[in-house]
N, C-alpha and C positions, 0 to 999 in steps of 0.2 A: 504494500500500500504506500504509494508516493504521496507525501503531504506537501501542500502548497499553502502559502500565506497570500490571500487575495482579498479583493473588495467584494462585498455583497451589497447589492443596491436595494435601498429602501426609499421611501418618499414618493411623492406624486409625480405627475407629468410635469416636466420642466422645473421640478424642485427636488433634485437628487440629494440623497443622504446615504452615506456608505458606512458599513461596518467592516472592520478589518477582522477576518476570520482565518482559522486554520482548517483546511478541508482536504478531503481526498481529491486527487487531481481528476478522477473520473466523474465526480459529482457535478451537477450543473451549477452555474454561477450563483443562483439564489436557492440552491438546494441544501442538502444536509451539510453540516459542518461539525468539527470536533470541538473547537474552542473559539470564543470571541475574545480578541485581545485589544480592541480599540474601535474608535469611530473617526470618520472624516466627513466634515461638512464644508463643501466647496462654495456654498452660497454666501456665507458670511465673509466680511472683509476685515481682516485677512482670514483665509480659510482656517477653520478650527480643527486641530488634530489632537485627539486624546489617545494615548497608547499606554498599555500596561507593560512597561519596559522589561520587568523581570520575567514575565510570561513570554514576551517576544524573544528574549535571549534564550530562554529554555527551549522553545520550539526550534529556533535556529540551530542550537547545539544538537538537537535531536535529529536534524537533517531536513527540516522543512525548508522548501525553496520559495523565497518571496518573488512575486511578479515584479516587473520593472517599476510600475507605479508604486507598489507598496514599499519597495526598496527606497525610493525617493522620499516617501512619506516618513519612513522610519528614520532616515537621515535628518529630515527636517525636524522631527519630533525630538530627537536626541540633541541636536544642535541648539534648539530653542530653550531647552531646560538648563 
């Protein structure tokens, strides 16, 4: 089972809100997930990113691969703190 860290879309039409989740790579974008480790709200200015850093580090050490977007968000969240 290959784990990925990716965005899960919520919110209405033209009002996106994303949750950062750890999921099986075979599950659909908004389908089942293993753990929720943060949120991303691109509508606010500046965009709001919340991340449970210790859980993110644990999943990365366990071999979960982040998508390009999530990798950028993790970098932004850790540099802002």
